[in-house]
A tleap script that builds the chain and sets N, CA, C and O, in Angstrom:
source leaprc.protein.ff14SB
mol = sequence {
  NMET LEU GLU ALA TYR ARG GLU ALA GLN LYS
  ALA LEU GLU ALA GLY GLU VAL PRO VAL GLY
  ALA ILE VAL VAL CYS LYS ASN LYS ILE ILE
  ALA ARG GLY HIE ASN GLN THR GLU LYS LEU
  THR ASP ALA THR ALA HIE ALA GLU MET LEU
  ALA VAL THR ALA ALA ALA TYR GLU ILE GLY
  SER LYS TYR LEU ASP ASP CYS THR LEU TYR
  VAL THR LEU GLU PRO CYS VAL MET CYS ALA
  GLY ALA LEU HIE TRP VAL GLN LEU LYS ARG
  LEU VAL PHE GLY ALA GLU ASP LYS GLN ARG
  GLY TYR GLY ARG VAL ALA THR PRO LEU LEU
  HIE PRO LYS THR GLN VAL THR GLY GLY ILE
  LEU ALA THR GLU CYS SER LEU LEU LEU LEU
  GLN PHE PHE GLN ARG ILE ARG ASN CALA
}
set mol.1.N position { 0.831 -1.198 0.000 }
set mol.1.CA position { 0.000 0.000 0.000 }
set mol.1.C position { 0.870 1.255 0.000 }
set mol.1.O position { 0.461 2.300 -0.506 }
set mol.2.N position { 2.051 1.148 0.561 }
set mol.2.CA position { 2.935 2.319 0.557 }
set mol.2.C position { 3.291 2.751 -0.863 }
set mol.2.O position { 3.414 3.946 -1.132 }
set mol.3.N position { 3.452 1.813 -1.755 }
set mol.3.CA position { 3.752 2.159 -3.148 }
set mol.3.C position { 2.558 2.844 -3.809 }
set mol.3.O position { 2.736 3.775 -4.594 }
set mol.4.N position { 1.365 2.400 -3.504 }
set mol.4.CA position { 0.165 3.065 -4.026 }
set mol.4.C position { 0.082 4.489 -3.469 }
set mol.4.O position { -0.281 5.426 -4.180 }
set mol.5.N position { 0.421 4.632 -2.199 }
set mol.5.CA position { 0.437 5.953 -1.570 }
set mol.5.C position { 1.439 6.879 -2.270 }
set mol.5.O position { 1.161 8.060 -2.477 }
set mol.6.N position { 2.593 6.338 -2.628 }
set mol.6.CA position { 3.590 7.139 -3.363 }
set mol.6.C position { 3.035 7.587 -4.712 }
set mol.6.O position { 3.303 8.704 -5.155 }
set mol.7.N position { 2.272 6.731 -5.358 }
set mol.7.CA position { 1.631 7.108 -6.620 }
set mol.7.C position { 0.623 8.237 -6.387 }
set mol.7.O position { 0.514 9.156 -7.199 }
set mol.8.N position { -0.107 8.164 -5.282 }
set mol.8.CA position { -1.072 9.221 -4.954 }
set mol.8.C position { -0.357 10.550 -4.734 }
set mol.8.O position { -0.865 11.602 -5.122 }
set mol.9.N position { 0.820 10.502 -4.112 }
set mol.9.CA position { 1.603 11.715 -3.914 }
set mol.9.C position { 2.020 12.323 -5.257 }
set mol.9.O position { 2.055 13.545 -5.399 }
set mol.10.N position { 2.334 11.480 -6.239 }
set mol.10.CA position { 2.664 11.971 -7.583 }
set mol.10.C position { 1.466 12.699 -8.188 }
set mol.10.O position { 1.618 13.744 -8.820 }
set mol.11.N position { 0.281 12.138 -7.988 }
set mol.11.CA position { -0.935 12.784 -8.499 }
set mol.11.C position { -1.121 14.149 -7.831 }
set mol.11.O position { -1.436 15.132 -8.502 }
set mol.12.N position { -0.930 14.207 -6.523 }
set mol.12.CA position { -1.066 15.461 -5.787 }
set mol.12.C position { -0.110 16.513 -6.332 }
set mol.12.O position { -0.498 17.660 -6.551 }
set mol.13.N position { 1.141 16.119 -6.548 }
set mol.13.CA position { 2.147 17.047 -7.075 }
set mol.13.C position { 1.794 17.539 -8.470 }
set mol.13.O position { 2.183 18.640 -8.860 }
set mol.14.N position { 1.064 16.731 -9.219 }
set mol.14.CA position { 0.674 17.093 -10.584 }
set mol.14.C position { -0.655 17.846 -10.630 }
set mol.14.O position { -1.134 18.187 -11.712 }
set mol.15.N position { -1.254 18.109 -9.467 }
set mol.15.CA position { -2.517 18.825 -9.432 }
set mol.15.C position { -3.722 17.951 -9.728 }
set mol.15.O position { -4.793 18.457 -10.063 }
set mol.16.N position { -3.554 16.653 -9.606 }
set mol.16.CA position { -4.643 15.699 -9.823 }
set mol.16.C position { -5.212 15.278 -8.466 }
set mol.16.O position { -4.546 15.416 -7.440 }
set mol.17.N position { -6.437 14.769 -8.463 }
set mol.17.CA position { -6.984 14.189 -7.243 }
set mol.17.C position { -6.022 13.070 -6.830 }
set mol.17.O position { -5.754 12.166 -7.622 }
set mol.18.N position { -5.504 13.121 -5.601 }
set mol.18.CA position { -4.435 12.200 -5.206 }
set mol.18.C position { -4.892 10.778 -4.899 }
set mol.18.O position { -5.120 10.407 -3.748 }
set mol.19.N position { -5.015 10.010 -5.951 }
set mol.19.CA position { -5.320 8.590 -5.833 }
set mol.19.C position { -4.229 7.843 -6.585 }
set mol.19.O position { -3.891 8.184 -7.718 }
set mol.20.N position { -3.685 6.820 -5.939 }
set mol.20.CA position { -2.644 6.015 -6.557 }
set mol.20.C position { -2.985 4.545 -6.473 }
set mol.20.O position { -3.731 4.112 -5.595 }
set mol.21.N position { -2.426 3.776 -7.407 }
set mol.21.CA position { -2.705 2.336 -7.449 }
set mol.21.C position { -1.487 1.575 -7.955 }
set mol.21.O position { -0.697 2.083 -8.750 }
set mol.22.N position { -1.360 0.356 -7.480 }
set mol.22.CA position { -0.373 -0.570 -8.023 }
set mol.22.C position { -1.041 -1.930 -8.189 }
set mol.22.O position { -2.017 -2.243 -7.507 }
set mol.23.N position { -0.506 -2.730 -9.100 }
set mol.23.CA position { -0.963 -4.104 -9.265 }
set mol.23.C position { 0.215 -5.006 -8.959 }
set mol.23.O position { 1.318 -4.814 -9.471 }
set mol.24.N position { -0.039 -5.999 -8.109 }
set mol.24.CA position { 0.980 -6.958 -7.706 }
set mol.24.C position { 0.573 -8.343 -8.193 }
set mol.24.O position { -0.573 -8.764 -8.039 }
set mol.25.N position { 1.537 -9.036 -8.782 }
set mol.25.CA position { 1.312 -10.405 -9.233 }
set mol.25.C position { 2.530 -11.233 -8.829 }
set mol.25.O position { 3.661 -10.890 -9.171 }
set mol.26.N position { 2.299 -12.301 -8.116 }
set mol.26.CA position { 3.382 -13.180 -7.659 }
set mol.26.C position { 4.447 -12.392 -6.896 }
set mol.26.O position { 5.647 -12.534 -7.129 }
set mol.27.N position { 3.960 -11.555 -5.973 }
set mol.27.CA position { 4.821 -10.742 -5.097 }
set mol.27.C position { 5.696 -9.739 -5.828 }
set mol.27.O position { 6.728 -9.320 -5.303 }
set mol.28.N position { 5.298 -9.348 -7.029 }
set mol.28.CA position { 6.061 -8.364 -7.797 }
set mol.28.C position { 5.111 -7.279 -8.307 }
set mol.28.O position { 4.027 -7.576 -8.807 }
set mol.29.N position { 5.528 -6.030 -8.176 }
set mol.29.CA position { 4.727 -4.934 -8.733 }
set mol.29.C position { 4.863 -4.989 -10.252 }
set mol.29.O position { 5.965 -4.890 -10.791 }
set mol.30.N position { 3.732 -5.149 -10.933 }
set mol.30.CA position { 3.770 -5.238 -12.391 }
set mol.30.C position { 3.190 -4.003 -13.064 }
set mol.30.O position { 3.346 -3.822 -14.272 }
set mol.31.N position { 2.520 -3.150 -12.286 }
set mol.31.CA position { 1.935 -1.938 -12.883 }
set mol.31.C position { 1.684 -0.894 -11.803 }
set mol.31.O position { 1.479 -1.209 -10.631 }
set mol.32.N position { 1.708 0.360 -12.245 }
set mol.32.CA position { 1.465 1.506 -11.365 }
set mol.32.C position { 0.546 2.476 -12.093 }
set mol.32.O position { 0.477 2.500 -13.321 }
set mol.33.N position { -0.151 3.268 -11.305 }
set mol.33.CA position { -0.970 4.323 -11.901 }
set mol.33.C position { -1.378 5.333 -10.852 }
set mol.33.O position { -1.462 5.023 -9.664 }
set mol.34.N position { -1.626 6.535 -11.305 }
set mol.34.CA position { -2.218 7.558 -10.451 }
set mol.34.C position { -3.173 8.363 -11.320 }
set mol.34.O position { -3.064 8.364 -12.546 }
set mol.35.N position { -4.099 9.039 -10.679 }
set mol.35.CA position { -5.090 9.795 -11.437 }
set mol.35.C position { -4.407 10.732 -12.427 }
set mol.35.O position { -3.443 11.421 -12.094 }
set mol.36.N position { -4.930 10.741 -13.649 }
set mol.36.CA position { -4.417 11.625 -14.695 }
set mol.36.C position { -5.568 12.204 -15.518 }
set mol.36.O position { -5.424 12.444 -16.717 }
set mol.37.N position { -6.689 12.423 -14.879 }
set mol.37.CA position { -7.853 12.922 -15.615 }
set mol.37.C position { -7.621 14.307 -16.202 }
set mol.37.O position { -8.078 14.602 -17.306 }
set mol.38.N position { -6.913 15.153 -15.468 }
set mol.38.CA position { -6.624 16.505 -15.964 }
set mol.38.C position { -5.582 16.461 -17.075 }
set mol.38.O position { -5.769 17.053 -18.138 }
set mol.39.N position { -4.504 15.769 -16.824 }
set mol.39.CA position { -3.412 15.691 -17.800 }
set mol.39.C position { -3.881 15.115 -19.131 }
set mol.39.O position { -3.535 15.631 -20.194 }
set mol.40.N position { -4.667 14.048 -19.069 }
set mol.40.CA position { -5.105 13.362 -20.292 }
set mol.40.C position { -6.450 13.874 -20.804 }
set mol.40.O position { -6.946 13.406 -21.829 }
set mol.41.N position { -7.039 14.831 -20.091 }
set mol.41.CA position { -8.401 15.306 -20.378 }
set mol.41.C position { -9.324 14.132 -20.673 }
set mol.41.O position { -10.001 14.072 -21.699 }
set mol.42.N position { -9.317 13.200 -19.720 }
set mol.42.CA position { -10.072 11.957 -19.848 }
set mol.42.C position { -10.669 11.623 -18.488 }
set mol.42.O position { -9.942 11.279 -17.556 }
set mol.43.N position { -11.975 11.724 -18.372 }
set mol.43.CA position { -12.652 11.468 -17.097 }
set mol.43.C position { -12.492 10.026 -16.628 }
set mol.43.O position { -12.731 9.731 -15.457 }
set mol.44.N position { -12.092 9.124 -17.519 }
set mol.44.CA position { -11.915 7.729 -17.127 }
set mol.44.C position { -10.480 7.398 -16.732 }
set mol.44.O position { -10.190 6.240 -16.432 }
set mol.45.N position { -9.590 8.354 -16.722 }
set mol.45.CA position { -8.172 8.105 -16.431 }
set mol.45.C position { -7.920 8.041 -14.926 }
set mol.45.O position { -7.071 8.751 -14.388 }
set mol.46.N position { -8.678 7.175 -14.264 }
set mol.46.CA position { -8.506 6.957 -12.836 }
set mol.46.C position { -7.292 6.063 -12.606 }
set mol.46.O position { -6.889 5.307 -13.490 }
set mol.47.N position { -6.720 6.158 -11.422 }
set mol.47.CA position { -5.529 5.380 -11.067 }
set mol.47.C position { -5.735 3.891 -11.318 }
set mol.47.O position { -4.863 3.219 -11.869 }
set mol.48.N position { -6.897 3.378 -10.909 }
set mol.48.CA position { -7.176 1.954 -11.067 }
set mol.48.C position { -7.209 1.545 -12.529 }
set mol.48.O position { -6.650 0.517 -12.909 }
set mol.49.N position { -7.864 2.352 -13.340 }
set mol.49.CA position { -8.010 2.031 -14.766 }
set mol.49.C position { -6.638 2.002 -15.439 }
set mol.49.O position { -6.349 1.103 -16.228 }
set mol.50.N position { -5.801 2.981 -15.128 }
set mol.50.CA position { -4.475 3.038 -15.736 }
set mol.50.C position { -3.599 1.870 -15.275 }
set mol.50.O position { -2.867 1.284 -16.073 }
set mol.51.N position { -3.678 1.540 -13.992 }
set mol.51.CA position { -2.879 0.432 -13.467 }
set mol.51.C position { -3.352 -0.910 -14.029 }
set mol.51.O position { -2.530 -1.760 -14.373 }
set mol.52.N position { -4.642 -1.102 -14.123 }
set mol.52.CA position { -5.189 -2.359 -14.650 }
set mol.52.C position { -4.824 -2.530 -16.127 }
set mol.52.O position { -4.462 -3.626 -16.554 }
set mol.53.N position { -4.915 -1.471 -16.891 }
set mol.53.CA position { -4.542 -1.540 -18.304 }
set mol.53.C position { -3.074 -1.905 -18.460 }
set mol.53.O position { -2.723 -2.754 -19.279 }
set mol.54.N position { -2.217 -1.264 -17.674 }
set mol.54.CA position { -0.778 -1.559 -17.735 }
set mol.54.C position { -0.489 -2.991 -17.289 }
set mol.54.O position { 0.371 -3.657 -17.866 }
set mol.55.N position { -1.197 -3.465 -16.270 }
set mol.55.CA position { -0.988 -4.832 -15.779 }
set mol.55.C position { -1.400 -5.870 -16.820 }
set mol.55.O position { -0.693 -6.854 -17.037 }
set mol.56.N position { -2.533 -5.650 -17.455 }
set mol.56.CA position { -2.992 -6.589 -18.481 }
set mol.56.C position { -1.989 -6.670 -19.622 }
set mol.56.O position { -1.711 -7.750 -20.144 }
set mol.57.N position { -1.456 -5.530 -19.998 }
set mol.57.CA position { -0.433 -5.500 -21.044 }
set mol.57.C position { 0.819 -6.252 -20.591 }
set mol.57.O position { 1.406 -7.022 -21.351 }
set mol.58.N position { 1.212 -6.016 -19.346 }
set mol.58.CA position { 2.426 -6.630 -18.802 }
set mol.58.C position { 2.342 -8.157 -18.778 }
set mol.58.O position { 3.309 -8.838 -19.120 }
set mol.59.N position { 1.199 -8.690 -18.377 }
set mol.59.CA position { 1.101 -10.150 -18.289 }
set mol.59.C position { 0.528 -10.782 -19.554 }
set mol.59.O position { 0.503 -12.006 -19.683 }
set mol.60.N position { 0.069 -9.947 -20.486 }
set mol.60.CA position { -0.440 -10.477 -21.744 }
set mol.60.C position { -1.783 -11.171 -21.626 }
set mol.60.O position { -2.056 -12.141 -22.333 }
set mol.61.N position { -2.623 -10.667 -20.726 }
set mol.61.CA position { -3.941 -11.265 -20.528 }
set mol.61.C position { -4.920 -10.196 -20.084 }
set mol.61.O position { -4.554 -9.254 -19.380 }
set mol.62.N position { -6.166 -10.350 -20.502 }
set mol.62.CA position { -7.182 -9.399 -20.043 }
set mol.62.C position { -7.696 -9.755 -18.648 }
set mol.62.O position { -8.460 -8.993 -18.056 }
set mol.63.N position { -7.283 -10.905 -18.125 }
set mol.63.CA position { -7.699 -11.337 -16.797 }
set mol.63.C position { -6.570 -11.158 -15.793 }
set mol.63.O position { -5.422 -11.521 -16.050 }
set mol.64.N position { -6.921 -10.594 -14.653 }
set mol.64.CA position { -5.957 -10.382 -13.569 }
set mol.64.C position { -6.354 -11.259 -12.378 }
set mol.64.O position { -6.345 -10.816 -11.230 }
set mol.65.N position { -6.699 -12.497 -12.676 }
set mol.65.CA position { -7.220 -13.406 -11.656 }
set mol.65.C position { -6.162 -13.958 -10.711 }
set mol.65.O position { -6.475 -14.747 -9.820 }
set mol.66.N position { -4.923 -13.551 -10.899 }
set mol.66.CA position { -3.850 -13.924 -9.981 }
set mol.66.C position { -3.171 -12.663 -9.434 }
set mol.66.O position { -2.025 -12.714 -8.988 }
set mol.67.N position { -3.886 -11.530 -9.472 }
set mol.67.CA position { -3.297 -10.231 -9.119 }
set mol.67.C position { -4.064 -9.552 -7.988 }
set mol.67.O position { -5.246 -9.805 -7.755 }
set mol.68.N position { -3.334 -8.679 -7.299 }
set mol.68.CA position { -3.917 -7.832 -6.261 }
set mol.68.C position { -3.749 -6.377 -6.675 }
set mol.68.O position { -2.662 -5.958 -7.075 }
set mol.69.N position { -4.819 -5.619 -6.578 }
set mol.69.CA position { -4.778 -4.178 -6.813 }
set mol.69.C position { -4.784 -3.484 -5.462 }
set mol.69.O position { -5.673 -3.708 -4.641 }
set mol.70.N position { -3.782 -2.637 -5.236 }
set mol.70.CA position { -3.735 -1.772 -4.056 }
set mol.70.C position { -4.058 -0.373 -4.538 }
set mol.70.O position { -3.408 0.133 -5.453 }
set mol.71.N position { -5.058 0.262 -3.934 }
set mol.71.CA position { -5.457 1.605 -4.341 }
set mol.71.C position { -5.776 2.416 -3.093 }
set mol.71.O position { -6.338 1.891 -2.131 }
set mol.72.N position { -5.418 3.687 -3.109 }
set mol.72.CA position { -5.528 4.520 -1.913 }
set mol.72.C position { -6.953 4.952 -1.582 }
set mol.72.O position { -7.218 5.384 -0.460 }
set mol.73.N position { -7.860 4.844 -2.526 }
set mol.73.CA position { -9.253 5.230 -2.305 }
set mol.73.C position { -10.168 4.135 -2.835 }
set mol.73.O position { -9.908 3.552 -3.887 }
set mol.74.N position { -11.221 3.865 -2.113 }
set mol.74.CA position { -12.214 2.887 -2.561 }
set mol.74.C position { -12.608 3.186 -4.012 }
set mol.74.O position { -12.954 4.325 -4.328 }
set mol.75.N position { -12.562 2.193 -4.890 }
set mol.75.CA position { -12.904 2.439 -6.294 }
set mol.75.C position { -14.338 2.931 -6.490 }
set mol.75.O position { -15.246 2.586 -5.732 }
set mol.76.N position { -14.509 3.736 -7.517 }
set mol.76.CA position { -15.844 4.198 -7.899 }
set mol.76.C position { -16.564 3.065 -8.634 }
set mol.76.O position { -15.990 2.001 -8.866 }
set mol.77.N position { -17.798 3.301 -8.989 }
set mol.77.CA position { -18.606 2.308 -9.689 }
set mol.77.C position { -17.971 1.929 -11.033 }
set mol.77.O position { -17.946 0.751 -11.391 }
set mol.78.N position { -17.463 2.908 -11.775 }
set mol.78.CA position { -16.830 2.626 -13.067 }
set mol.78.C position { -15.639 1.689 -12.884 }
set mol.78.O position { -15.505 0.694 -13.595 }
set mol.79.N position { -14.781 2.017 -11.927 }
set mol.79.CA position { -13.580 1.208 -11.709 }
set mol.79.C position { -13.944 -0.178 -11.183 }
set mol.79.O position { -13.327 -1.168 -11.576 }
set mol.80.N position { -14.932 -0.259 -10.306 }
set mol.80.CA position { -15.367 -1.559 -9.789 }
set mol.80.C position { -15.890 -2.433 -10.931 }
set mol.80.O position { -15.650 -3.640 -10.951 }
set mol.81.N position { -16.598 -1.826 -11.872 }
set mol.81.CA position { -17.057 -2.588 -13.040 }
set mol.81.C position { -15.894 -3.145 -13.830 }
set mol.81.O position { -15.924 -4.297 -14.262 }
set mol.82.N position { -14.869 -2.331 -14.020 }
set mol.82.CA position { -13.679 -2.797 -14.740 }
set mol.82.C position { -12.995 -3.917 -13.972 }
set mol.82.O position { -12.528 -4.887 -14.570 }
set mol.83.N position { -12.933 -3.788 -12.646 }
set mol.83.CA position { -12.306 -4.827 -11.827 }
set mol.83.C position { -13.084 -6.136 -11.912 }
set mol.83.O position { -12.501 -7.218 -11.845 }
set mol.84.N position { -14.396 -6.031 -12.058 }
set mol.84.CA position { -15.211 -7.242 -12.267 }
set mol.84.C position { -14.783 -7.936 -13.563 }
set mol.84.O position { -14.543 -9.143 -13.575 }
set mol.85.N position { -14.690 -7.174 -14.644 }
set mol.85.CA position { -14.391 -7.763 -15.952 }
set mol.85.C position { -12.996 -8.370 -16.030 }
set mol.85.O position { -12.788 -9.324 -16.779 }
set mol.86.N position { -12.040 -7.843 -15.280 }
set mol.86.CA position { -10.691 -8.427 -15.296 }
set mol.86.C position { -10.570 -9.585 -14.309 }
set mol.86.O position { -9.523 -10.225 -14.219 }
set mol.87.N position { -11.640 -9.848 -13.576 }
set mol.87.CA position { -11.696 -10.952 -12.606 }
set mol.87.C position { -10.564 -10.858 -11.578 }
set mol.87.O position { -9.891 -11.843 -11.272 }
set mol.88.N position { -10.381 -9.654 -11.062 }
set mol.88.CA position { -9.331 -9.389 -10.087 }
set mol.88.C position { -9.420 -10.355 -8.906 }
set mol.88.O position { -10.501 -10.607 -8.374 }
set mol.89.N position { -8.271 -10.888 -8.508 }
set mol.89.CA position { -8.232 -11.822 -7.381 }
set mol.89.C position { -8.487 -11.107 -6.054 }
set mol.89.O position { -9.270 -11.571 -5.225 }
set mol.90.N position { -7.810 -9.966 -5.865 }
set mol.90.CA position { -7.898 -9.282 -4.572 }
set mol.90.C position { -7.822 -7.778 -4.747 }
set mol.90.O position { -7.045 -7.274 -5.558 }
set mol.91.N position { -8.630 -7.070 -3.986 }
set mol.91.CA position { -8.644 -5.609 -3.946 }
set mol.91.C position { -8.312 -5.171 -2.528 }
set mol.91.O position { -8.931 -5.626 -1.566 }
set mol.92.N position { -7.324 -4.280 -2.406 }
set mol.92.CA position { -6.963 -3.700 -1.117 }
set mol.92.C position { -7.036 -2.189 -1.292 }
set mol.92.O position { -6.358 -1.627 -2.153 }
set mol.93.N position { -7.859 -1.530 -0.477 }
set mol.93.CA position { -7.947 -0.071 -0.606 }
set mol.93.C position { -7.741 0.612 0.731 }
set mol.93.O position { -7.879 0.014 1.798 }
set mol.94.N position { -7.400 1.903 0.629 }
set mol.94.CA position { -7.142 2.709 1.818 }
set mol.94.C position { -8.411 3.333 2.351 }
set mol.94.O position { -9.152 2.710 3.112 }
set mol.95.N position { -8.661 4.572 1.948 }
set mol.95.CA position { -9.802 5.339 2.452 }
set mol.95.C position { -11.102 4.927 1.767 }
set mol.95.O position { -11.119 4.585 0.585 }
set mol.96.N position { -12.174 4.967 2.525 }
set mol.96.CA position { -13.500 4.775 1.933 }
set mol.96.C position { -13.886 6.042 1.180 }
set mol.96.O position { -13.491 7.148 1.548 }
set mol.97.N position { -14.665 5.858 0.119 }
set mol.97.CA position { -15.218 6.999 -0.605 }
set mol.97.C position { -16.706 7.027 -0.293 }
set mol.97.O position { -17.496 6.319 -0.917 }
set mol.98.N position { -17.077 7.845 0.672 }
set mol.98.CA position { -18.449 7.865 1.169 }
set mol.98.C position { -19.435 8.512 0.200 }
set mol.98.O position { -20.647 8.433 0.403 }
set mol.99.N position { -18.919 9.154 -0.858 }
set mol.99.CA position { -19.808 9.780 -1.833 }
set mol.99.C position { -19.933 8.965 -3.111 }
set mol.99.O position { -21.033 8.811 -3.643 }
set mol.100.N position { -18.813 8.440 -3.609 }
set mol.100.CA position { -18.842 7.793 -4.917 }
set mol.100.C position { -18.266 6.378 -4.940 }
set mol.100.O position { -18.088 5.806 -6.016 }
set mol.101.N position { -17.976 5.814 -3.790 }
set mol.101.CA position { -17.406 4.475 -3.730 }
set mol.101.C position { -18.382 3.403 -4.178 }
set mol.101.O position { -19.595 3.541 -4.017 }
set mol.102.N position { -17.843 2.339 -4.739 }
set mol.102.CA position { -18.693 1.264 -5.254 }
set mol.102.C position { -19.519 0.606 -4.154 }
set mol.102.O position { -20.572 0.032 -4.429 }
set mol.103.N position { -19.050 0.685 -2.912 }
set mol.103.CA position { -19.758 0.064 -1.795 }
set mol.103.C position { -21.095 0.717 -1.479 }
set mol.103.O position { -21.877 0.172 -0.701 }
set mol.104.N position { -21.370 1.878 -2.072 }
set mol.104.CA position { -22.631 2.572 -1.826 }
set mol.104.C position { -23.762 1.998 -2.690 }
set mol.104.O position { -24.930 2.337 -2.503 }
set mol.105.N position { -23.404 1.136 -3.624 }
set mol.105.CA position { -24.392 0.547 -4.534 }
set mol.105.C position { -24.832 -0.802 -3.964 }
set mol.105.O position { -23.997 -1.592 -3.523 }
set mol.106.N position { -26.110 -1.061 -3.971 }
set mol.106.CA position { -26.639 -2.292 -3.389 }
set mol.106.C position { -26.239 -3.537 -4.177 }
set mol.106.O position { -25.980 -4.587 -3.590 }
set mol.107.N position { -26.188 -3.424 -5.493 }
set mol.107.CA position { -25.835 -4.560 -6.338 }
set mol.107.C position { -24.345 -4.838 -6.244 }
set mol.107.O position { -23.544 -3.914 -6.388 }
set mol.108.N position { -23.947 -6.088 -6.007 }
set mol.108.CA position { -22.503 -6.386 -5.987 }
set mol.108.C position { -21.872 -6.070 -7.347 }
set mol.108.O position { -22.368 -6.503 -8.387 }
set mol.109.N position { -20.781 -5.318 -7.325 }
set mol.109.CA position { -20.151 -4.903 -8.575 }
set mol.109.C position { -18.867 -5.663 -8.881 }
set mol.109.O position { -18.518 -5.837 -10.049 }
set mol.110.N position { -18.169 -6.111 -7.864 }
set mol.110.CA position { -16.924 -6.832 -8.090 }
set mol.110.C position { -17.209 -8.285 -8.461 }
set mol.110.O position { -18.301 -8.799 -8.218 }
set mol.111.N position { -16.221 -8.930 -9.045 }
set mol.111.CA position { -16.342 -10.348 -9.373 }
set mol.111.C position { -16.570 -11.118 -8.072 }
set mol.111.O position { -15.974 -10.782 -7.049 }
set mol.112.N position { -17.419 -12.142 -8.097 }
set mol.112.CA position { -17.717 -12.870 -6.859 }
set mol.112.C position { -16.496 -13.484 -6.174 }
set mol.112.O position { -16.519 -13.700 -4.963 }
set mol.113.N position { -15.441 -13.767 -6.921 }
set mol.113.CA position { -14.238 -14.366 -6.337 }
set mol.113.C position { -13.253 -13.329 -5.791 }
set mol.113.O position { -12.274 -13.698 -5.143 }
set mol.114.N position { -13.495 -12.046 -6.039 }
set mol.114.CA position { -12.571 -11.008 -5.580 }
set mol.114.C position { -12.641 -10.859 -4.064 }
set mol.114.O position { -13.712 -10.656 -3.491 }
set mol.115.N position { -11.485 -10.963 -3.435 }
set mol.115.CA position { -11.372 -10.751 -1.989 }
set mol.115.C position { -11.103 -9.265 -1.756 }
set mol.115.O position { -10.320 -8.654 -2.483 }
set mol.116.N position { -11.749 -8.686 -0.748 }
set mol.116.CA position { -11.619 -7.249 -0.493 }
set mol.116.C position { -11.135 -6.981 0.927 }
set mol.116.O position { -11.629 -7.564 1.892 }
set mol.117.N position { -10.163 -6.090 1.029 }
set mol.117.CA position { -9.681 -5.597 2.320 }
set mol.117.C position { -9.662 -4.076 2.224 }
set mol.117.O position { -9.036 -3.517 1.324 }
set mol.118.N position { -10.334 -3.416 3.132 }
set mol.118.CA position { -10.370 -1.958 3.124 }
set mol.118.C position { -9.767 -1.380 4.385 }
set mol.118.O position { -9.581 -2.086 5.376 }
set mol.119.N position { -9.465 -0.110 4.345 }
set mol.119.CA position { -8.991 0.604 5.522 }
set mol.119.C position { -7.492 0.565 5.756 }
set mol.119.O position { -7.030 0.966 6.824 }
set mol.120.N position { -6.720 0.092 4.786 }
set mol.120.CA position { -5.273 0.024 4.941 }
set mol.120.C position { -4.678 1.415 4.685 }
set mol.120.O position { -4.869 1.982 3.609 }
set mol.121.N position { -3.972 1.956 5.654 }
set mol.121.CA position { -3.434 3.336 5.610 }
set mol.121.C position { -4.542 4.361 5.345 }
set mol.121.O position { -4.313 5.386 4.703 }
set mol.122.N position { -5.732 4.071 5.844 }
set mol.122.CA position { -6.891 4.925 5.575 }
set mol.122.C position { -6.669 6.370 6.020 }
set mol.122.O position { -7.038 7.298 5.300 }
set mol.123.N position { -6.084 6.570 7.172 }
set mol.123.CA position { -5.867 7.927 7.678 }
set mol.123.C position { -4.938 8.706 6.766 }
set mol.123.O position { -5.230 9.843 6.397 }
set mol.124.N position { -3.819 8.096 6.403 }
set mol.124.CA position { -2.847 8.768 5.535 }
set mol.124.C position { -3.455 9.078 4.166 }
set mol.124.O position { -3.263 10.168 3.627 }
set mol.125.N position { -4.183 8.120 3.613 }
set mol.125.CA position { -4.807 8.312 2.298 }
set mol.125.C position { -5.863 9.415 2.353 }
set mol.125.O position { -5.970 10.230 1.437 }
set mol.126.N position { -6.638 9.431 3.430 }
set mol.126.CA position { -7.666 10.468 3.604 }
set mol.126.C position { -7.048 11.849 3.740 }
set mol.126.O position { -7.568 12.827 3.202 }
set mol.127.N position { -5.937 11.925 4.460 }
set mol.127.CA position { -5.280 13.216 4.653 }
set mol.127.C position { -4.769 13.808 3.341 }
set mol.127.O position { -4.836 15.020 3.139 }
set mol.128.N position { -4.260 12.958 2.450 }
set mol.128.CA position { -3.825 13.445 1.127 }
set mol.128.C position { -5.002 14.056 0.371 }
set mol.128.O position { -4.883 15.125 -0.228 }
set mol.129.N position { -6.126 13.372 0.406 }
set mol.129.CA position { -7.320 13.883 -0.282 }
set mol.129.C position { -7.796 15.189 0.347 }
set mol.129.O position { -8.146 16.135 -0.358 }
set mol.130.N position { -7.805 15.233 1.654 }
set mol.130.CA position { -8.214 16.443 2.364 }
set mol.130.C position { -7.300 17.610 2.012 }
set mol.130.O position { -7.769 18.723 1.774 }
set mol.131.N position { -6.008 17.356 1.981 }
set mol.131.CA position { -5.029 18.382 1.622 }
set mol.131.C position { -5.309 18.921 0.217 }
set mol.131.O position { -5.279 20.131 -0.005 }
set mol.132.N position { -5.577 18.030 -0.714 }
set mol.132.CA position { -5.861 18.440 -2.087 }
set mol.132.C position { -7.103 19.321 -2.155 }
set mol.132.O position { -7.072 20.396 -2.755 }
set mol.133.N position { -8.194 18.871 -1.544 }
set mol.133.CA position { -9.442 19.629 -1.658 }
set mol.133.C position { -9.388 20.940 -0.887 }
set mol.133.O position { -10.016 21.914 -1.302 }
set mol.134.N position { -8.661 20.993 0.214 }
set mol.134.CA position { -8.475 22.267 0.900 }
set mol.134.C position { -7.697 23.236 0.047 }
set mol.134.O position { -7.994 24.430 0.019 }
set mol.135.N position { -6.687 22.718 -0.660 }
set mol.135.CA position { -5.857 23.557 -1.523 }
set mol.135.C position { -6.696 24.171 -2.650 }
set mol.135.O position { -6.570 25.363 -2.928 }
set mol.136.N position { -7.538 23.385 -3.292 }
set mol.136.CA position { -8.308 23.943 -4.405 }
set mol.136.C position { -9.443 24.843 -3.935 }
set mol.136.O position { -9.860 25.741 -4.666 }
set mol.137.N position { -9.947 24.615 -2.729 }
set mol.137.CA position { -11.002 25.501 -2.198 }
set mol.137.C position { -10.425 26.853 -1.808 }
set mol.137.O position { -11.115 27.870 -1.884 }
set mol.138.N position { -9.178 26.868 -1.397 }
set mol.138.CA position { -8.527 28.119 -0.970 }
set mol.138.C position { -7.854 28.858 -2.124 }
set mol.138.O position { -7.351 29.967 -1.947 }
set mol.139.N position { -7.845 28.253 -3.284 }
set mol.139.CA position { -7.173 28.891 -4.426 }
set mol.139.C position { -8.029 29.978 -5.037 }
set mol.139.O position { -7.618 30.616 -6.006 }
savepdb mol mol.pdb
quit
């Protein structure tokens, strides 16, 4: 999760919403991503989407059924849908997203085999987000 947090810090430095993600397969980081919606002028350029795309390319498969995604913020509905389609083995996230997180939807969005662990470095991840939003509100 610390590596995902470092990715979130890169997003913060770039003026993006500070969310970072990494994909681990067989105890090796195979992909990284951080939000780049502003840079790419693409509303779908979330950290999870970029990391999952890079991971699929790296392993040569559209399925990540032997991979773990670490992300600093609970995925949104769009990202959770993508995680379903890649059949992600495990999702580990930091802070909950009480406004747009996939957990707010009654219908299960992740693949039934995906194991989920939340709240890892939640305080640190939340503080990065708070810092970002305070900065833009005061600008």
